[in-house]
C-alpha positions as CSV (number, residue, x, y, z in Angstrom):
1,M,-148.4,40.8,214.1
2,P,-147.0,42.8,211.2
3,S,-148.5,46.3,210.8
4,R,-149.1,45.9,207.1
5,V,-149.2,43.2,204.4
6,L,-149.6,43.6,200.7
7,V,-151.7,41.4,198.4
8,T,-151.0,41.8,194.7
9,G,-154.0,40.9,192.6
10,G,-156.1,41.5,195.7
11,A,-159.3,42.3,193.7
12,G,-159.2,38.9,192.0
13,F,-160.9,35.6,193.0
14,I,-158.2,34.1,195.3
15,G,-156.7,37.5,196.2
16,S,-160.0,38.9,197.5
17,H,-160.6,35.9,199.7
18,L,-157.2,36.3,201.1
19,V,-157.7,40.0,201.7
20,A,-161.0,39.3,203.6
21,R,-159.3,36.8,205.9
22,L,-156.4,39.1,206.6
23,V,-158.7,42.0,207.4
24,D,-160.7,39.7,209.8
25,L,-157.5,38.7,211.5
26,G,-156.7,42.4,212.2
27,Y,-153.9,43.0,209.7
28,G,-153.4,46.2,207.9
29,V,-153.9,45.2,204.3
30,R,-152.8,47.0,201.2
31,V,-154.0,45.8,197.7
32,L,-152.3,46.4,194.4
33,D,-154.4,45.6,191.4
34,N,-154.7,47.0,187.8
35,F,-158.3,45.6,187.5
36,E,-157.6,44.1,184.1
37,T,-158.8,40.7,185.4
38,G,-159.8,41.5,189.0
39,D,-163.2,42.9,189.9
40,I,-163.4,45.9,192.2
41,R,-166.7,44.6,193.5
42,N,-164.9,41.7,195.2
43,L,-163.6,44.3,197.7
44,D,-166.9,46.2,198.1
45,E,-167.4,45.2,201.8
46,L,-163.7,45.9,202.6
47,R,-163.1,49.2,200.9
48,E,-163.1,51.2,204.2
49,R,-160.8,48.7,205.9
50,I,-158.0,48.4,203.3
51,E,-155.6,50.6,201.4
52,L,-156.1,50.2,197.6
53,I,-153.6,51.1,195.0
54,K,-154.5,50.8,191.3
55,G,-151.4,49.8,189.5
56,D,-149.6,47.1,187.5
57,V,-146.9,44.7,188.7
58,R,-145.0,45.7,185.6
59,D,-144.9,49.4,186.7
60,P,-141.8,50.1,188.9
61,A,-143.4,53.2,190.5
62,A,-146.6,51.4,191.4
63,V,-144.8,48.4,192.8
64,R,-142.3,50.6,194.8
65,K,-145.3,52.4,196.4
66,A,-147.1,49.2,197.1
67,V,-144.3,47.4,198.9
68,R,-143.1,50.4,201.0
69,G,-143.7,49.7,204.7
70,T,-144.9,46.1,204.3
71,E,-143.5,43.1,206.1
72,F,-145.3,40.3,204.2
73,I,-146.4,40.1,200.5
74,F,-148.9,37.7,199.1
75,H,-148.2,37.7,195.3
76,E,-151.4,36.7,193.6
77,A,-151.3,39.0,190.6
78,A,-151.0,37.0,187.3
79,L,-152.2,36.6,183.8
80,A,-153.6,33.1,184.1
81,S,-155.0,30.4,181.8
82,V,-153.1,28.0,179.5
83,P,-155.1,28.8,176.4
84,R,-154.6,32.5,176.9
85,S,-150.8,32.1,177.2
86,I,-150.7,30.0,174.0
87,K,-152.5,32.8,172.2
88,D,-150.3,35.6,173.8
89,P,-147.1,34.1,175.3
90,V,-145.4,37.5,175.5
91,S,-147.9,39.0,177.9
92,A,-147.9,35.9,180.1
93,H,-144.1,36.3,180.4
94,E,-144.2,40.0,181.1
95,V,-146.8,39.8,183.9
96,N,-146.0,36.4,185.4
97,T,-142.2,36.4,185.1
98,S,-141.0,40.0,184.7
99,G,-143.7,41.3,187.1
100,T,-142.6,38.8,189.7
101,L,-138.9,39.8,189.3
102,L,-139.7,43.5,189.7
103,L,-141.8,42.8,192.8
104,L,-139.0,40.7,194.3
105,E,-136.4,43.4,193.6
106,Q,-138.5,46.2,195.1
107,A,-139.3,43.9,198.1
108,R,-135.6,43.4,198.7
109,E,-134.9,47.1,198.5
110,A,-137.8,47.9,200.9
111,G,-136.7,45.3,203.5
112,V,-139.8,43.1,203.2
113,R,-139.5,40.0,205.3
114,R,-141.2,37.4,203.2
115,V,-143.0,36.9,199.9
116,I,-145.5,34.1,199.4
117,Y,-145.7,33.3,195.7
118,A,-148.8,31.9,194.0
119,G,-147.2,29.2,191.8
120,S,-149.0,26.7,189.6
121,S,-149.4,23.0,189.4
122,S,-149.1,23.4,185.6
123,A,-145.3,23.4,186.2
124,Y,-145.4,19.6,186.5
125,G,-146.8,19.1,183.1
126,D,-148.1,15.7,182.0
127,Q,-146.0,13.2,184.0
128,E,-146.5,9.5,184.6
129,A,-146.5,9.8,188.4
130,E,-150.0,9.6,189.8
131,L,-149.2,12.0,192.6
132,K,-147.4,15.3,191.7
133,S,-144.7,15.6,194.3
134,E,-142.5,18.7,194.8
135,E,-139.5,16.4,194.1
136,L,-140.5,15.8,190.4
137,V,-138.6,17.6,187.8
138,P,-141.0,20.2,186.2
139,R,-142.1,19.6,182.6
140,P,-144.2,22.6,181.7
141,L,-146.3,22.3,178.5
142,S,-147.5,25.9,178.0
143,P,-146.2,29.4,178.1
144,Y,-148.3,30.0,181.2
145,A,-146.6,27.1,183.0
146,V,-143.1,28.3,181.9
147,S,-143.8,31.8,183.1
148,K,-145.0,30.7,186.5
149,L,-142.1,28.3,186.9
150,A,-139.7,31.1,186.0
151,G,-141.2,33.1,188.8
152,E,-140.6,30.3,191.2
153,A,-136.9,30.2,190.1
154,Y,-136.6,33.9,190.8
155,C,-138.2,33.5,194.3
156,R,-135.7,30.7,195.2
157,L,-132.8,32.8,193.9
158,Y,-133.8,35.8,196.0
159,S,-133.9,33.6,199.0
160,S,-130.5,32.1,198.5
161,I,-128.6,35.1,197.2
162,Y,-130.3,38.1,198.8
163,G,-131.8,36.7,201.9
164,L,-135.4,37.7,201.0
165,E,-137.6,35.0,202.5
166,T,-139.9,33.4,199.9
167,V,-142.3,30.5,200.0
168,I,-143.8,29.0,196.8
169,L,-147.3,27.5,196.9
170,R,-148.1,25.5,193.8
171,Y,-151.9,26.0,193.4
172,F,-153.9,23.1,191.9
173,N,-157.4,23.8,190.5
174,V,-158.7,26.4,193.0
175,F,-162.5,27.1,192.9
176,G,-165.1,28.9,195.0
177,P,-167.4,31.9,195.3
178,R,-166.5,35.0,193.2
179,Q,-164.8,33.0,190.5
180,S,-166.2,34.5,187.3
181,P,-167.5,32.6,184.3
182,D,-167.5,35.6,182.0
183,S,-164.4,34.9,179.9
184,Q,-163.2,32.6,177.2
185,Y,-160.4,31.8,179.6
186,A,-162.6,31.2,182.7
187,A,-162.0,28.2,184.9
188,V,-164.1,25.1,184.4
189,V,-166.1,25.2,187.7
190,P,-167.8,28.6,187.2
191,L,-168.3,27.8,183.5
192,F,-170.1,24.6,184.2
193,I,-172.2,26.2,187.0
194,D,-173.1,29.1,184.8
195,A,-174.1,27.0,181.8
196,L,-176.3,24.5,183.8
197,A,-177.9,27.2,185.9
198,R,-178.9,29.0,182.7
199,G,-180.4,25.8,181.2
200,K,-177.5,25.2,178.8
201,Q,-175.1,22.4,178.6
202,P,-171.4,22.5,179.5
203,L,-168.7,22.0,176.9
204,I,-166.1,19.4,177.9
205,Y,-162.8,19.3,176.0
206,G,-161.6,15.8,175.3
207,D,-163.3,12.7,176.7
208,G,-163.9,14.2,180.2
209,E,-161.9,11.5,181.9
210,Q,-159.0,13.9,182.5
211,S,-158.8,14.6,186.2
212,R,-157.9,17.6,188.4
213,D,-157.3,18.2,192.1
214,F,-160.1,20.7,192.7
215,T,-159.3,22.7,195.8
216,Y,-161.7,25.0,197.6
217,V,-160.4,28.5,198.0
218,D,-160.6,28.6,201.8
219,N,-158.0,25.7,201.9
220,V,-155.7,27.8,199.8
221,V,-156.1,30.8,202.1
222,D,-155.3,28.7,205.1
223,M,-152.1,27.6,203.4
224,N,-151.1,31.1,202.5
225,L,-151.4,32.2,206.1
226,A,-149.4,29.2,207.4
227,A,-146.7,29.8,204.7
228,A,-146.4,33.4,205.7
229,F,-146.1,33.1,209.4
230,K,-144.4,29.8,210.1
231,E,-140.6,30.0,210.6
232,G,-138.0,28.0,208.6
233,L,-139.9,27.9,205.3
234,S,-137.8,30.2,203.1
235,G,-137.1,28.8,199.7
236,E,-139.6,25.9,200.0
237,V,-142.0,24.8,197.2
238,I,-145.2,23.4,198.6
239,N,-148.2,21.9,196.8
240,A,-151.5,23.7,197.6
241,G,-154.1,21.0,196.8
242,C,-156.4,18.4,198.5
243,G,-154.8,15.2,197.2
244,D,-157.9,14.1,195.3
245,R,-158.5,13.3,191.6
246,I,-161.8,14.4,190.3
247,T,-162.6,13.8,186.6
248,V,-164.2,16.5,184.6
249,N,-167.1,14.2,183.9
250,R,-167.7,13.7,187.6
251,L,-167.5,17.4,188.2
252,A,-170.2,18.0,185.6
253,R,-172.4,15.4,187.2
254,E,-172.0,16.9,190.7
255,I,-172.8,20.4,189.5
256,A,-175.9,19.1,187.6
257,R,-177.1,17.4,190.7
258,L,-176.6,20.5,192.9
259,T,-178.3,22.7,190.3
260,G,-181.1,20.3,189.7
261,K,-180.5,20.2,186.0
262,E,-180.3,17.4,183.4
263,L,-176.8,16.8,182.2
264,R,-176.1,16.2,178.5
265,P,-172.7,17.7,178.0
266,E,-171.2,18.6,174.7
267,Y,-167.7,17.3,173.9
268,G,-165.0,19.1,171.9
269,P,-161.4,18.3,170.9
270,P,-158.7,18.3,173.6
271,R,-157.0,21.7,174.1
272,A,-153.3,22.3,173.4
273,G,-151.2,22.5,176.6
274,D,-153.7,20.7,178.8
275,V,-152.4,17.9,181.1
276,R,-154.2,14.6,181.4
277,H,-154.1,14.1,185.2
278,S,-153.2,16.4,188.1
279,Q,-153.3,15.4,191.7
280,A,-151.3,16.9,194.5
281,D,-149.0,15.0,196.8
282,T,-149.9,16.8,200.1
283,A,-147.3,15.1,202.4
284,K,-145.0,18.1,202.4
285,A,-147.8,20.5,203.2
286,R,-148.9,18.4,206.1
287,A,-145.3,18.1,207.4
288,L,-144.2,21.8,207.0
289,L,-147.5,23.6,207.4
290,G,-149.3,21.2,209.7
291,L,-152.4,21.4,207.6
292,V,-155.0,19.1,206.1
293,P,-157.7,20.6,203.9
294,A,-160.5,21.8,206.1
295,V,-163.1,21.9,203.3
296,P,-163.5,18.7,201.1
297,F,-164.4,18.9,197.5
298,E,-168.1,18.0,197.9
299,E,-168.7,20.7,200.6
300,G,-166.7,23.3,198.7
301,L,-168.7,22.6,195.5
302,R,-172.0,22.9,197.4
303,R,-170.9,26.3,198.9
304,T,-169.8,27.5,195.5
305,V,-173.0,26.5,193.7
306,D,-175.1,28.0,196.5
307,W,-173.2,31.3,196.1
308,F,-173.6,31.4,192.3
309,L,-177.4,30.6,192.5
310,K,-178.0,33.3,195.1
311,T,-176.2,35.9,193.0
312,T,-177.9,34.8,189.8
313,T,-174.9,32.7,188.6
314,G,-172.3,35.0,189.9
315,R,-173.0,38.5,188.6
316,S,-174.3,39.9,185.3
317,R,-172.1,38.3,182.6
318,S,-171.7,41.7,180.9
319,E,-170.3,43.2,184.0
320,C,-168.0,40.4,185.4
321,K,-164.3,40.6,185.1
322,P,-162.6,37.2,185.5
323,L,-159.5,35.9,187.3
324,K,-158.2,32.3,187.1
325,V,-154.9,31.4,189.0
């Protein structure tokens, strides 16, 4: 086992779940987070068992300090959300692309063995193929998608030129406990749960028949661990999804059922940069990682709703800090 691993964005939604699993497995875990979108309370139960560095992936000194002495890096730090990137494309590029390049360079200089990069299914864009296979030529539709795809390119380059092992996981729509609803850029699952639990109605952009591959967070953590510690994966791009297509209308109905609320959703115009359908081809993940999703959509959604209801729809909306990857 490596003596120490680094999780960038480790106070965020996915990052904090990954940190918890790594700690439980006995790894020495270091977290780098600037807390702009992450929430320190996500690490409350782990504070005495991790090393925490407050810093930004755009800061060379902070990144150099964070990577020193680590063998594996899980790169979760990002400015996520398609709408946010359309409003502020420069920040998306600086964090997601330039920040990734800086991390890779510092990792190379420090002798890090492998970097696992949190990519995004948004790289595929709106393609005719029902299943989004890693063999498809990317067609990004937003600055966020472009910035994450550029990060992928740098990862592959550092594998081929410098010998730094990298594995890219293209996340589909990850959801689960601790995903905050308190932002105009929040993900759809916590937004719908929050609205219905408070006796309000969710807002659906478009007709609601657009579909997503909603993937419970534990499945993504499983894939990160497999991608880190299996041999022969350097330079690979692998989908991190369940292989299902769930419409936004169905998602709303399921959440209404689980919260015991009547559903009368409001509909608004489609959002710029959104794709119509997104479903992962999981054949490569099964072949290379030997994994099938352990938690199906229905069970993951039940666990998520239960967590939100037990914590009064997450946490106080005025205190939450969101992270969507």
